[in-house]
Structure formats: C-alpha cells, structure tokens
PQR file with spaces between the fields and no chain letter, atoms N, CA, C, O and H, PARSE charges and radii, in Angstrom:
ATOM       1  N    MET     1     -25.500   35.570    7.728 -0.4000 1.5000
ATOM       2  CA   MET     1     -25.425   36.006    9.085 -0.0000 2.0000
ATOM       3  C    MET     1     -23.927   36.177    9.482  0.5500 1.7000
ATOM       4  O    MET     1     -23.064   35.360    9.160 -0.5500 1.4000
ATOM       5  N    GLU     2     -23.695   37.272   10.185 -0.4000 1.5000
ATOM       6  CA   GLU     2     -22.309   37.547   10.649 -0.0000 2.0000
ATOM       7  C    GLU     2     -22.155   37.238   12.156  0.5500 1.7000
ATOM       8  O    GLU     2     -23.066   37.454   12.955 -0.5500 1.4000
ATOM       9  H    GLU     2     -24.396   37.936   10.446  0.4000 1.0000
ATOM      10  N    PHE     3     -21.003   36.742   12.490 -0.4000 1.5000
ATOM      11  CA   PHE     3     -20.618   36.579   13.822 -0.0000 2.0000
ATOM      12  C    PHE     3     -19.272   37.287   13.979  0.5500 1.7000
ATOM      13  O    PHE     3     -18.235   36.716   13.643 -0.5500 1.4000
ATOM      14  H    PHE     3     -20.263   36.566   11.841  0.4000 1.0000
ATOM      15  N    PRO     4     -19.276   38.543   14.494 -0.5600 1.5000
ATOM      16  CA   PRO     4     -18.000   39.279   14.591  0.2800 2.0000
ATOM      17  C    PRO     4     -17.057   38.562   15.651  0.5500 1.7000
ATOM      18  O    PRO     4     -17.493   37.942   16.621 -0.5500 1.4000
ATOM      19  N    ALA     5     -15.809   38.710   15.369 -0.4000 1.5000
ATOM      20  CA   ALA     5     -14.740   38.139   16.243 -0.0000 2.0000
ATOM      21  C    ALA     5     -14.530   39.097   17.428  0.5500 1.7000
ATOM      22  O    ALA     5     -13.544   39.833   17.437 -0.5500 1.4000
ATOM      23  H    ALA     5     -15.454   39.214   14.581  0.4000 1.0000
ATOM      24  N    VAL     6     -15.391   39.109   18.385 -0.4000 1.5000
ATOM      25  CA   VAL     6     -15.313   40.010   19.478 -0.0000 2.0000
ATOM      26  C    VAL     6     -14.559   39.516   20.727  0.5500 1.7000
ATOM      27  O    VAL     6     -14.314   40.283   21.659 -0.5500 1.4000
ATOM      28  H    VAL     6     -16.193   38.511   18.378  0.4000 1.0000
ATOM      29  N    GLY     7     -14.193   38.213   20.727 -0.4000 1.5000
ATOM      30  CA   GLY     7     -13.468   37.717   21.879 -0.0000 2.0000
ATOM      31  C    GLY     7     -14.483   37.396   23.072  0.5500 1.7000
ATOM      32  O    GLY     7     -15.676   37.156   22.889 -0.5500 1.4000
ATOM      33  H    GLY     7     -14.391   37.591   19.970  0.4000 1.0000
ATOM      34  N    TYR     8     -13.879   37.423   24.264 -0.4000 1.5000
ATOM      35  CA   TYR     8     -14.778   37.229   25.437 -0.0000 2.0000
ATOM      36  C    TYR     8     -14.143   37.833   26.701  0.5500 1.7000
ATOM      37  O    TYR     8     -12.931   38.044   26.749 -0.5500 1.4000
ATOM      38  H    TYR     8     -12.909   37.618   24.412  0.4000 1.0000
ATOM      39  N    ARG     9     -14.962   38.107   27.712 -0.4000 1.5000
ATOM      40  CA   ARG     9     -14.497   38.664   28.935 -0.0000 2.0000
ATOM      41  C    ARG     9     -14.186   37.556   29.959  0.5500 1.7000
ATOM      42  O    ARG     9     -15.039   36.732   30.288 -0.5500 1.4000
ATOM      43  H    ARG     9     -15.946   37.936   27.673  0.4000 1.0000
ATOM      44  N    ASN    10     -12.979   37.568   30.433 -0.4000 1.5000
ATOM      45  CA   ASN    10     -12.529   36.537   31.357 -0.0000 2.0000
ATOM      46  C    ASN    10     -13.138   36.791   32.762  0.5500 1.7000
ATOM      47  O    ASN    10     -13.117   37.916   33.262 -0.5500 1.4000
ATOM      48  H    ASN    10     -12.287   38.238   30.165  0.4000 1.0000
ATOM      49  N    ASN    11     -13.675   35.729   33.377 -0.4000 1.5000
ATOM      50  CA   ASN    11     -14.327   35.884   34.644 -0.0000 2.0000
ATOM      51  C    ASN    11     -13.394   36.079   35.809  0.5500 1.7000
ATOM      52  O    ASN    11     -13.820   36.526   36.873 -0.5500 1.4000
ATOM      53  H    ASN    11     -13.692   34.815   32.971  0.4000 1.0000
ATOM      54  N    THR    12     -12.096   35.747   35.629 -0.4000 1.5000
ATOM      55  CA   THR    12     -11.148   35.850   36.702 -0.0000 2.0000
ATOM      56  C    THR    12     -10.658   37.235   36.923  0.5500 1.7000
ATOM      57  O    THR    12     -10.685   37.750   38.041 -0.5500 1.4000
ATOM      58  H    THR    12     -11.750   35.383   34.765  0.4000 1.0000
ATOM      59  N    ASP    13     -10.178   37.888   35.788 -0.4000 1.5000
ATOM      60  CA   ASP    13      -9.619   39.244   35.952 -0.0000 2.0000
ATOM      61  C    ASP    13     -10.380   40.287   35.167  0.5500 1.7000
ATOM      62  O    ASP    13     -10.011   41.461   35.214 -0.5500 1.4000
ATOM      63  H    ASP    13     -10.156   37.471   34.879  0.4000 1.0000
ATOM      64  N    GLY    14     -11.410   39.922   34.457 -0.4000 1.5000
ATOM      65  CA   GLY    14     -12.195   40.933   33.673 -0.0000 2.0000
ATOM      66  C    GLY    14     -11.576   41.313   32.373  0.5500 1.7000
ATOM      67  O    GLY    14     -12.120   42.186   31.696 -0.5500 1.4000
ATOM      68  H    GLY    14     -11.710   38.968   34.419  0.4000 1.0000
ATOM      69  N    ALA    15     -10.478   40.729   31.966 -0.4000 1.5000
ATOM      70  CA   ALA    15      -9.717   41.132   30.773 -0.0000 2.0000
ATOM      71  C    ALA    15     -10.522   40.610   29.564  0.5500 1.7000
ATOM      72  O    ALA    15     -11.130   39.540   29.584 -0.5500 1.4000
ATOM      73  H    ALA    15     -10.036   40.021   32.516  0.4000 1.0000
ATOM      74  N    LEU    16     -10.476   41.478   28.475 -0.4000 1.5000
ATOM      75  CA   LEU    16     -11.044   41.126   27.218 -0.0000 2.0000
ATOM      76  C    LEU    16     -10.063   40.215   26.480  0.5500 1.7000
ATOM      77  O    LEU    16      -8.985   40.685   26.117 -0.5500 1.4000
ATOM      78  H    LEU    16      -9.982   42.347   28.459  0.4000 1.0000
ATOM      79  N    ASN    17     -10.356   39.011   26.252 -0.4000 1.5000
ATOM      80  CA   ASN    17      -9.381   38.081   25.552 -0.0000 2.0000
ATOM      81  C    ASN    17      -9.735   37.861   24.051  0.5500 1.7000
ATOM      82  O    ASN    17     -10.890   37.622   23.700 -0.5500 1.4000
ATOM      83  H    ASN    17     -11.231   38.629   26.547  0.4000 1.0000
ATOM      84  N    ASN    18      -8.763   37.944   23.241 -0.4000 1.5000
ATOM      85  CA   ASN    18      -8.803   37.628   21.797 -0.0000 2.0000
ATOM      86  C    ASN    18      -9.734   38.495   20.966  0.5500 1.7000
ATOM      87  O    ASN    18     -10.313   37.980   20.010 -0.5500 1.4000
ATOM      88  H    ASN    18      -7.824   38.138   23.526  0.4000 1.0000
ATOM      89  N    PRO    19      -9.923   39.812   21.273 -0.5600 1.5000
ATOM      90  CA   PRO    19     -10.766   40.611   20.409  0.2800 2.0000
ATOM      91  C    PRO    19     -10.117   40.737   18.995  0.5500 1.7000
ATOM      92  O    PRO    19      -8.902   40.894   18.872 -0.5500 1.4000
ATOM      93  N    GLY    20     -10.956   40.664   17.949 -0.4000 1.5000
ATOM      94  CA   GLY    20     -10.479   40.797   16.628 -0.0000 2.0000
ATOM      95  C    GLY    20      -9.912   39.528   16.006  0.5500 1.7000
ATOM      96  O    GLY    20      -9.624   39.491   14.810 -0.5500 1.4000
ATOM      97  H    GLY    20     -11.943   40.536   18.049  0.4000 1.0000
ATOM      98  N    THR    21      -9.749   38.471   16.835 -0.4000 1.5000
ATOM      99  CA   THR    21      -9.211   37.190   16.286 -0.0000 2.0000
ATOM     100  C    THR    21     -10.119   36.060   16.520  0.5500 1.7000
ATOM     101  O    THR    21     -10.236   35.172   15.677 -0.5500 1.4000
ATOM     102  H    THR    21      -9.982   38.501   17.807  0.4000 1.0000
ATOM     103  N    ASN    22     -10.793   36.054   17.674 -0.4000 1.5000
ATOM     104  CA   ASN    22     -11.752   34.903   18.078 -0.0000 2.0000
ATOM     105  C    ASN    22     -13.113   35.454   18.256  0.5500 1.7000
ATOM     106  O    ASN    22     -13.300   36.599   18.670 -0.5500 1.4000
ATOM     107  H    ASN    22     -10.697   36.776   18.360  0.4000 1.0000
ATOM     108  N    GLY    23     -14.093   34.609   17.931 -0.4000 1.5000
ATOM     109  CA   GLY    23     -15.492   34.828   18.315 -0.0000 2.0000
ATOM     110  C    GLY    23     -15.981   33.787   19.267  0.5500 1.7000
ATOM     111  O    GLY    23     -15.783   32.595   19.031 -0.5500 1.4000
ATOM     112  H    GLY    23     -13.942   33.680   17.595  0.4000 1.0000
ATOM     113  N    ASN    24     -16.622   34.199   20.346 -0.4000 1.5000
ATOM     114  CA   ASN    24     -17.111   33.314   21.372 -0.0000 2.0000
ATOM     115  C    ASN    24     -18.543   33.627   21.641  0.5500 1.7000
ATOM     116  O    ASN    24     -18.886   34.726   22.075 -0.5500 1.4000
ATOM     117  H    ASN    24     -16.783   35.167   20.537  0.4000 1.0000
ATOM     118  N    TYR    25     -19.433   32.601   21.368 -0.4000 1.5000
ATOM     119  CA   TYR    25     -20.865   32.881   21.447 -0.0000 2.0000
ATOM     120  C    TYR    25     -21.541   31.757   22.279  0.5500 1.7000
ATOM     121  O    TYR    25     -21.290   30.569   22.077 -0.5500 1.4000
ATOM     122  H    TYR    25     -19.155   31.708   21.016  0.4000 1.0000
ATOM     123  N    TRP    26     -22.421   32.196   23.234 -0.4000 1.5000
ATOM     124  CA   TRP    26     -23.134   31.219   24.096 -0.0000 2.0000
ATOM     125  C    TRP    26     -24.113   30.503   23.237  0.5500 1.7000
ATOM     126  O    TRP    26     -24.621   31.063   22.266 -0.5500 1.4000
ATOM     127  H    TRP    26     -22.626   33.161   23.398  0.4000 1.0000
ATOM     128  N    SER    27     -24.402   29.227   23.585 -0.4000 1.5000
ATOM     129  CA   SER    27     -25.479   28.410   23.120 -0.0000 2.0000
ATOM     130  C    SER    27     -26.613   28.631   24.155  0.5500 1.7000
ATOM     131  O    SER    27     -26.372   29.120   25.259 -0.5500 1.4000
ATOM     132  H    SER    27     -23.989   28.772   24.374  0.4000 1.0000
ATOM     133  N    SER    28     -27.819   28.268   23.778 -0.4000 1.5000
ATOM     134  CA   SER    28     -28.978   28.364   24.788 -0.0000 2.0000
ATOM     135  C    SER    28     -28.935   27.079   25.624  0.5500 1.7000
ATOM     136  O    SER    28     -29.804   26.944   26.486 -0.5500 1.4000
ATOM     137  H    SER    28     -28.015   27.871   22.881  0.4000 1.0000
ATOM     138  N    THR    29     -28.049   26.161   25.465 -0.4000 1.5000
ATOM     139  CA   THR    29     -27.975   24.942   26.221 -0.0000 2.0000
ATOM     140  C    THR    29     -26.945   24.980   27.324  0.5500 1.7000
ATOM     141  O    THR    29     -25.761   25.228   27.096 -0.5500 1.4000
ATOM     142  H    THR    29     -27.343   26.271   24.766  0.4000 1.0000
ATOM     143  N    GLN    30     -27.444   24.719   28.566 -0.4000 1.5000
ATOM     144  CA   GLN    30     -26.576   24.605   29.737 -0.0000 2.0000
ATOM     145  C    GLN    30     -25.958   23.178   29.788  0.5500 1.7000
ATOM     146  O    GLN    30     -26.610   22.186   29.464 -0.5500 1.4000
ATOM     147  H    GLN    30     -28.406   24.517   28.751  0.4000 1.0000
ATOM     148  N    ASN    31     -24.702   23.127   30.200 -0.4000 1.5000
ATOM     149  CA   ASN    31     -24.075   21.820   30.314 -0.0000 2.0000
ATOM     150  C    ASN    31     -24.103   21.266   31.771  0.5500 1.7000
ATOM     151  O    ASN    31     -24.187   20.060   32.000 -0.5500 1.4000
ATOM     152  H    ASN    31     -24.173   23.933   30.463  0.4000 1.0000
ATOM     153  N    SER    32     -24.030   22.187   32.710 -0.4000 1.5000
ATOM     154  CA   SER    32     -24.103   21.822   34.115 -0.0000 2.0000
ATOM     155  C    SER    32     -24.553   23.062   34.884  0.5500 1.7000
ATOM     156  O    SER    32     -24.916   24.064   34.269 -0.5500 1.4000
ATOM     157  H    SER    32     -23.962   23.168   32.525  0.4000 1.0000
ATOM     158  N    SER    33     -24.538   23.015   36.191 -0.4000 1.5000
ATOM     159  CA   SER    33     -24.992   24.133   36.973 -0.0000 2.0000
ATOM     160  C    SER    33     -24.025   25.317   36.837  0.5500 1.7000
ATOM     161  O    SER    33     -24.427   26.454   37.080 -0.5500 1.4000
ATOM     162  H    SER    33     -24.243   22.200   36.691  0.4000 1.0000
ATOM     163  N    SER    34     -22.766   25.082   36.458 -0.4000 1.5000
ATOM     164  CA   SER    34     -21.788   26.120   36.307 -0.0000 2.0000
ATOM     165  C    SER    34     -21.334   26.413   34.915  0.5500 1.7000
ATOM     166  O    SER    34     -20.748   27.472   34.690 -0.5500 1.4000
ATOM     167  H    SER    34     -22.440   24.158   36.261  0.4000 1.0000
ATOM     168  N    ASP    35     -21.574   25.506   33.919 -0.4000 1.5000
ATOM     169  CA   ASP    35     -21.076   25.606   32.574 -0.0000 2.0000
ATOM     170  C    ASP    35     -22.201   25.613   31.555  0.5500 1.7000
ATOM     171  O    ASP    35     -23.291   25.101   31.809 -0.5500 1.4000
ATOM     172  H    ASP    35     -22.050   24.645   34.102  0.4000 1.0000
ATOM     173  N    ALA    36     -21.921   26.200   30.396 -0.4000 1.5000
ATOM     174  CA   ALA    36     -22.833   26.195   29.250 -0.0000 2.0000
ATOM     175  C    ALA    36     -22.103   26.005   27.978  0.5500 1.7000
ATOM     176  O    ALA    36     -20.893   26.228   27.942 -0.5500 1.4000
ATOM     177  H    ALA    36     -21.035   26.615   30.190  0.4000 1.0000
ATOM     178  N    TYR    37     -22.766   25.600   26.903 -0.4000 1.5000
ATOM     179  CA   TYR    37     -22.031   25.354   25.699 -0.0000 2.0000
ATOM     180  C    TYR    37     -21.738   26.647   24.951  0.5500 1.7000
ATOM     181  O    TYR    37     -22.491   27.612   25.077 -0.5500 1.4000
ATOM     182  H    TYR    37     -23.749   25.419   26.932  0.4000 1.0000
ATOM     183  N    GLU    38     -20.692   26.684   24.201 -0.4000 1.5000
ATOM     184  CA   GLU    38     -20.390   27.849   23.400 -0.0000 2.0000
ATOM     185  C    GLU    38     -19.956   27.390   22.006  0.5500 1.7000
ATOM     186  O    GLU    38     -19.504   26.259   21.823 -0.5500 1.4000
ATOM     187  H    GLU    38     -20.080   25.899   24.099  0.4000 1.0000
ATOM     188  N    MET    39     -20.097   28.261   21.057 -0.4000 1.5000
ATOM     189  CA   MET    39     -19.478   28.115   19.750 -0.0000 2.0000
ATOM     190  C    MET    39     -18.301   29.080   19.725  0.5500 1.7000
ATOM     191  O    MET    39     -18.452   30.235   20.124 -0.5500 1.4000
ATOM     192  H    MET    39     -20.464   29.179   21.205  0.4000 1.0000
ATOM     193  N    TYR    40     -17.130   28.637   19.263 -0.4000 1.5000
ATOM     194  CA   TYR    40     -16.031   29.585   19.167 -0.0000 2.0000
ATOM     195  C    TYR    40     -15.334   29.390   17.866  0.5500 1.7000
ATOM     196  O    TYR    40     -15.378   28.291   17.314 -0.5500 1.4000
ATOM     197  H    TYR    40     -17.008   27.699   18.938  0.4000 1.0000
ATOM     198  N    PHE    41     -14.688   30.408   17.342 -0.4000 1.5000
ATOM     199  CA   PHE    41     -14.020   30.320   16.047 -0.0000 2.0000
ATOM     200  C    PHE    41     -12.843   31.265   15.975  0.5500 1.7000
ATOM     201  O    PHE    41     -12.757   32.242   16.720 -0.5500 1.4000
ATOM     202  H    PHE    41     -14.653   31.301   17.791  0.4000 1.0000
ATOM     203  N    ASN    42     -11.937   30.955   15.061 -0.4000 1.5000
ATOM     204  CA   ASN    42     -10.899   31.871   14.654 -0.0000 2.0000
ATOM     205  C    ASN    42     -10.729   31.752   13.196  0.5500 1.7000
ATOM     206  O    ASN    42     -11.606   31.210   12.523 -0.5500 1.4000
ATOM     207  H    ASN    42     -12.007   30.162   14.456  0.4000 1.0000
ATOM     208  N    SER    43      -9.653   32.227   12.667 -0.4000 1.5000
ATOM     209  CA   SER    43      -9.504   32.207   11.223 -0.0000 2.0000
ATOM     210  C    SER    43      -9.350   30.864   10.602  0.5500 1.7000
ATOM     211  O    SER    43      -9.456   30.750    9.381 -0.5500 1.4000
ATOM     212  H    SER    43      -8.942   32.667   13.214  0.4000 1.0000
ATOM     213  N    SER    44      -9.098   29.809   11.391 -0.4000 1.5000
ATOM     214  CA   SER    44      -8.823   28.488   10.867 -0.0000 2.0000
ATOM     215  C    SER    44      -9.822   27.376   11.257  0.5500 1.7000
ATOM     216  O    SER    44      -9.853   26.308   10.645 -0.5500 1.4000
ATOM     217  H    SER    44      -9.012   29.902   12.382  0.4000 1.0000
ATOM     218  N    SER    45     -10.626   27.654   12.278 -0.4000 1.5000
ATOM     219  CA   SER    45     -11.527   26.612   12.765 -0.0000 2.0000
ATOM     220  C    SER    45     -12.763   27.100   13.497  0.5500 1.7000
ATOM     221  O    SER    45     -12.768   28.216   14.017 -0.5500 1.4000
ATOM     222  H    SER    45     -10.601   28.522   12.775  0.4000 1.0000
ATOM     223  N    VAL    46     -13.820   26.280   13.550 -0.4000 1.5000
ATOM     224  CA   VAL    46     -14.982   26.507   14.429 -0.0000 2.0000
ATOM     225  C    VAL    46     -15.175   25.270   15.278  0.5500 1.7000
ATOM     226  O    VAL    46     -15.111   24.142   14.787 -0.5500 1.4000
ATOM     227  H    VAL    46     -13.816   25.373   13.128  0.4000 1.0000
ATOM     228  N    ASN    47     -15.415   25.501   16.575 -0.4000 1.5000
ATOM     229  CA   ASN    47     -15.536   24.385   17.532 -0.0000 2.0000
ATOM     230  C    ASN    47     -16.585   24.754   18.538  0.5500 1.7000
ATOM     231  O    ASN    47     -17.150   25.848   18.532 -0.5500 1.4000
ATOM     232  H    ASN    47     -15.466   26.417   16.973  0.4000 1.0000
ATOM     233  N    THR    48     -16.838   23.740   19.457 -0.4000 1.5000
ATOM     234  CA   THR    48     -17.679   23.998   20.631 -0.0000 2.0000
ATOM     235  C    THR    48     -16.878   23.664   21.860  0.5500 1.7000
ATOM     236  O    THR    48     -15.868   22.963   21.801 -0.5500 1.4000
ATOM     237  H    THR    48     -16.379   22.852   19.463  0.4000 1.0000
ATOM     238  N    ASN    49     -17.349   24.180   22.978 -0.4000 1.5000
ATOM     239  CA   ASN    49     -16.761   23.959   24.232 -0.0000 2.0000
ATOM     240  C    ASN    49     -17.706   24.190   25.295  0.5500 1.7000
ATOM     241  O    ASN    49     -18.839   24.531   24.955 -0.5500 1.4000
ATOM     242  H    ASN    49     -18.170   24.749   23.026  0.4000 1.0000
ATOM     243  N    ASN    50     -17.420   24.055   26.642 -0.4000 1.5000
ATOM     244  CA   ASN    50     -18.338   24.316   27.649 -0.0000 2.0000
ATOM     245  C    ASN    50     -17.652   25.080   28.823  0.5500 1.7000
ATOM     246  O    ASN    50     -17.395   24.483   29.868 -0.5500 1.4000
ATOM     247  H    ASN    50     -16.500   23.778   26.919  0.4000 1.0000
ATOM     248  N    PRO    51     -17.366   26.354   28.660 -0.5600 1.5000
ATOM     249  CA   PRO    51     -16.797   27.173   29.639  0.2800 2.0000
ATOM     250  C    PRO    51     -17.738   27.534   30.760  0.5500 1.7000
ATOM     251  O    PRO    51     -18.953   27.349   30.696 -0.5500 1.4000
ATOM     252  N    ASN    52     -17.087   28.077   31.824 -0.4000 1.5000
ATOM     253  CA   ASN    52     -17.885   28.546   32.977 -0.0000 2.0000
ATOM     254  C    ASN    52     -18.814   29.662   32.576  0.5500 1.7000
ATOM     255  O    ASN    52     -18.427   30.554   31.820 -0.5500 1.4000
ATOM     256  H    ASN    52     -16.100   28.227   31.876  0.4000 1.0000
ATOM     257  N    ARG    53     -20.013   29.627   33.062 -0.4000 1.5000
ATOM     258  CA   ARG    53     -21.094   30.670   32.692 -0.0000 2.0000
ATOM     259  C    ARG    53     -20.691   32.025   33.292  0.5500 1.7000
ATOM     260  O    ARG    53     -21.352   33.017   32.986 -0.5500 1.4000
ATOM     261  H    ARG    53     -20.328   28.903   33.676  0.4000 1.0000
ATOM     262  N    LYS    54     -19.665   32.123   34.115 -0.4000 1.5000
ATOM     263  CA   LYS    54     -19.246   33.424   34.635 -0.0000 2.0000
ATOM     264  C    LYS    54     -18.504   34.226   33.640  0.5500 1.7000
ATOM     265  O    LYS    54     -18.384   35.443   33.785 -0.5500 1.4000
ATOM     266  H    LYS    54     -19.128   31.317   34.364  0.4000 1.0000
ATOM     267  N    ASN    55     -17.976   33.555   32.582 -0.4000 1.5000
ATOM     268  CA   ASN    55     -17.285   34.257   31.475 -0.0000 2.0000
ATOM     269  C    ASN    55     -18.260   35.090   30.673  0.5500 1.7000
ATOM     270  O    ASN    55     -19.424   34.726   30.506 -0.5500 1.4000
ATOM     271  H    ASN    55     -18.074   32.567   32.465  0.4000 1.0000
ATOM     272  N    GLY    56     -17.767   36.216   30.178 -0.4000 1.5000
ATOM     273  CA   GLY    56     -18.640   37.126   29.398 -0.0000 2.0000
ATOM     274  C    GLY    56     -18.527   36.846   27.874  0.5500 1.7000
ATOM     275  O    GLY    56     -17.698   37.446   27.189 -0.5500 1.4000
ATOM     276  H    GLY    56     -16.821   36.512   30.313  0.4000 1.0000
ATOM     277  N    LEU    57     -19.364   35.937   27.369 -0.4000 1.5000
ATOM     278  CA   LEU    57     -19.415   35.637   25.959 -0.0000 2.0000
ATOM     279  C    LEU    57     -20.531   36.444   25.288  0.5500 1.7000
ATOM     280  O    LEU    57     -21.403   36.979   25.973 -0.5500 1.4000
ATOM     281  H    LEU    57     -20.037   35.450   27.926  0.4000 1.0000
ATOM     282  N    SER    58     -20.510   36.530   24.006 -0.4000 1.5000
ATOM     283  CA   SER    58     -21.551   37.236   23.266 -0.0000 2.0000
ATOM     284  C    SER    58     -22.732   36.336   23.051  0.5500 1.7000
ATOM     285  O    SER    58     -22.633   35.110   23.086 -0.5500 1.4000
ATOM     286  H    SER    58     -19.801   36.095   23.450  0.4000 1.0000
ATOM     287  N    VAL    59     -23.875   36.994   22.822 -0.4000 1.5000
ATOM     288  CA   VAL    59     -25.091   36.273   22.496 -0.0000 2.0000
ATOM     289  C    VAL    59     -25.623   36.801   21.215  0.5500 1.7000
ATOM     290  O    VAL    59     -25.660   38.013   21.002 -0.5500 1.4000
ATOM     291  H    VAL    59     -23.955   37.990   22.793  0.4000 1.0000
ATOM     292  N    ARG    60     -26.057   35.874   20.314 -0.4000 1.5000
ATOM     293  CA   ARG    60     -26.538   36.244   19.042 -0.0000 2.0000
ATOM     294  C    ARG    60     -27.805   35.396   18.783  0.5500 1.7000
ATOM     295  O    ARG    60     -27.739   34.167   18.798 -0.5500 1.4000
ATOM     296  H    ARG    60     -26.027   34.890   20.487  0.4000 1.0000
ATOM     297  N    CYS    61     -28.932   36.040   18.550 -0.4000 1.5000
ATOM     298  CA   CYS    61     -30.132   35.330   18.193 -0.0000 2.0000
ATOM     299  C    CYS    61     -30.053   34.710   16.858  0.5500 1.7000
ATOM     300  O    CYS    61     -29.727   35.415   15.902 -0.5500 1.4000
ATOM     301  H    CYS    61     -28.987   37.039   18.537  0.4000 1.0000
ATOM     302  N    VAL    62     -30.329   33.415   16.694 -0.4000 1.5000
ATOM     303  CA   VAL    62     -30.252   32.758   15.479 -0.0000 2.0000
ATOM     304  C    VAL    62     -31.596   32.024   15.205  0.5500 1.7000
ATOM     305  O    VAL    62     -32.011   31.241   16.060 -0.5500 1.4000
ATOM     306  H    VAL    62     -30.594   32.843   17.470  0.4000 1.0000
ATOM     307  N    ARG    63     -32.241   32.216   14.154 -0.4000 1.5000
ATOM     308  CA   ARG    63     -33.497   31.532   13.878 -0.0000 2.0000
ATOM     309  C    ARG    63     -33.194   30.093   13.561  0.5500 1.7000
ATOM     310  O    ARG    63     -32.302   29.749   12.786 -0.5500 1.4000
ATOM     311  H    ARG    63     -31.904   32.852   13.460  0.4000 1.0000
ATOM     312  N    GLN    64     -34.029   29.239   14.237 -0.4000 1.5000
ATOM     313  CA   GLN    64     -33.920   27.759   13.975 -0.0000 2.0000
ATOM     314  C    GLN    64     -34.984   27.399   12.955  0.5500 1.7000
ATOM     315  O    GLN    64     -36.167   27.678   13.146 -0.5500 1.4000
ATOM     316  H    GLN    64     -34.753   29.519   14.867  0.4000 1.0000
ATOM     317  N    GLU    65     -34.571   26.807   11.924 -0.4000 1.5000
ATOM     318  CA   GLU    65     -35.500   26.369   10.886 -0.0000 2.0000
ATOM     319  C    GLU    65     -36.051   24.991   11.263  0.5500 1.7000
ATOM     320  O    GLU    65     -35.312   24.108   11.698 -0.5500 1.4000
ATOM     321  H    GLU    65     -33.609   26.580   11.769  0.4000 1.0000
ATOM     322  N    PHE    66     -37.312   24.836   11.093 -0.4000 1.5000
ATOM     323  CA   PHE    66     -37.988   23.571   11.295 -0.0000 2.0000
ATOM     324  C    PHE    66     -38.392   22.925   10.047  0.5500 1.7000
ATOM     325  O    PHE    66     -38.767   23.604    9.091 -0.5500 1.4000
ATOM     326  H    PHE    66     -37.913   25.554   10.739  0.4000 1.0000
ATOM     327  N    THR    67     -38.333   21.568   10.000 -0.4000 1.5000
ATOM     328  CA   THR    67     -38.795   20.880    8.859 -0.0000 2.0000
ATOM     329  C    THR    67     -39.980   20.121    9.220  0.5500 1.7000
ATOM     330  O    THR    67     -40.182   19.843   10.402 -0.5500 1.4000
ATOM     331  H    THR    67     -38.029   21.016   10.776  0.4000 1.0000
ATOM     332  N    THR    68     -40.785   19.761    8.297 -0.4000 1.5000
ATOM     333  CA   THR    68     -41.995   19.030    8.485 -0.0000 2.0000
ATOM     334  C    THR    68     -41.754   17.478    8.152  0.5500 1.7000
ATOM     335  O    THR    68     -41.222   17.129    7.098 -0.5500 1.4000
ATOM     336  H    THR    68     -40.621   19.987    7.337  0.4000 1.0000
ATOM     337  N    LEU    69     -42.158   16.638    9.066 -0.4000 1.5000
ATOM     338  CA   LEU    69     -42.032   15.253    8.843 -0.0000 2.0000
ATOM     339  C    LEU    69     -43.265   14.753    8.013  0.5500 1.7000
ATOM     340  O    LEU    69     -44.393   14.939    8.471 -0.5500 1.4000
ATOM     341  H    LEU    69     -42.590   16.922    9.922  0.4000 1.0000
ATOM     342  N    ILE    70     -43.103   14.169    6.896 -0.4000 1.5000
ATOM     343  CA   ILE    70     -44.179   13.650    6.090 -0.0000 2.0000
ATOM     344  C    ILE    70     -44.217   12.186    6.224  0.5500 1.7000
ATOM     345  O    ILE    70     -43.265   11.479    5.894 -0.5500 1.4000
ATOM     346  H    ILE    70     -42.187   14.018    6.524  0.4000 1.0000
ATOM     347  N    LEU    71     -45.372   11.711    6.732 -0.4000 1.5000
ATOM     348  CA   LEU    71     -45.505   10.284    6.932 -0.0000 2.0000
ATOM     349  C    LEU    71     -46.110    9.656    5.663  0.5500 1.7000
ATOM     350  O    LEU    71     -47.077   10.185    5.114 -0.5500 1.4000
ATOM     351  H    LEU    71     -46.145   12.286    7.000  0.4000 1.0000
ATOM     352  N    THR    72     -45.578    8.600    5.226 -0.4000 1.5000
ATOM     353  CA   THR    72     -46.086    7.837    4.072 -0.0000 2.0000
ATOM     354  C    THR    72     -47.151    6.805    4.428  0.5500 1.7000
ATOM     355  O    THR    72     -47.910    6.369    3.562 -0.5500 1.4000
ATOM     356  H    THR    72     -44.792    8.171    5.671  0.4000 1.0000
ATOM     357  N    GLN    73     -47.211    6.404    5.727 -0.4000 1.5000
ATOM     358  CA   GLN    73     -48.136    5.469    6.136 -0.0000 2.0000
ATOM     359  C    GLN    73     -48.781    5.963    7.442  0.5500 1.7000
ATOM     360  O    GLN    73     -48.098    6.616    8.230 -0.5500 1.4000
ATOM     361  H    GLN    73     -46.594    6.757    6.430  0.4000 1.0000
ATOM     362  N    PRO    74     -50.075    5.678    7.704 -0.5600 1.5000
ATOM     363  CA   PRO    74     -50.731    6.098    8.899  0.2800 2.0000
ATOM     364  C    PRO    74     -50.064    5.528   10.158  0.5500 1.7000
ATOM     365  O    PRO    74     -49.489    4.442   10.080 -0.5500 1.4000
ATOM     366  N    LEU    75     -50.112    6.191   11.288 -0.4000 1.5000
ATOM     367  CA   LEU    75     -49.456    5.733   12.504 -0.0000 2.0000
ATOM     368  C    LEU    75     -50.307    4.566   13.093  0.5500 1.7000
ATOM     369  O    LEU    75     -49.954    4.007   14.132 -0.5500 1.4000
ATOM     370  H    LEU    75     -50.580    7.073   11.351  0.4000 1.0000
C-alpha cells in the first residue's frame, strides 16, 4: 500500500505545506472536539500527532485485519 507524500493544507492561511516531502493522513479516531489523530511521515520517520481537525489532511482507506481468538478452555 502506498501513502504519497502530499503534505497538508494549513487551516490558518490555506497554504499547502510540505508537498513531496511529508505525508499527513487522518486517523478515524478523534482526540477531542477540535483535534483528531494523524499519521505523518517523511524520509526518516513515521509518527502520530493530534492536529486541529480544521487542517486539510489526506484520507486513505486501510483495511483492518481481524484475528480470531481461539479458546482452549470453555468460558
């Protein structure tokens, strides 16, 4: 799966920040009424943060794999 380094749109002035060097992607998890989690990366690291939801970050659907819990004894 690819995550292009498209940067993000700043909510203050509308500028496109870090295109071609950073990738900023929203998580589906909100952190507060004004913030949500993001995954961001550049050529040397991958991290998470919780910027203001007014920023324009990219969205990428990612399939979540589920595993099955196998019980060895009855509940």
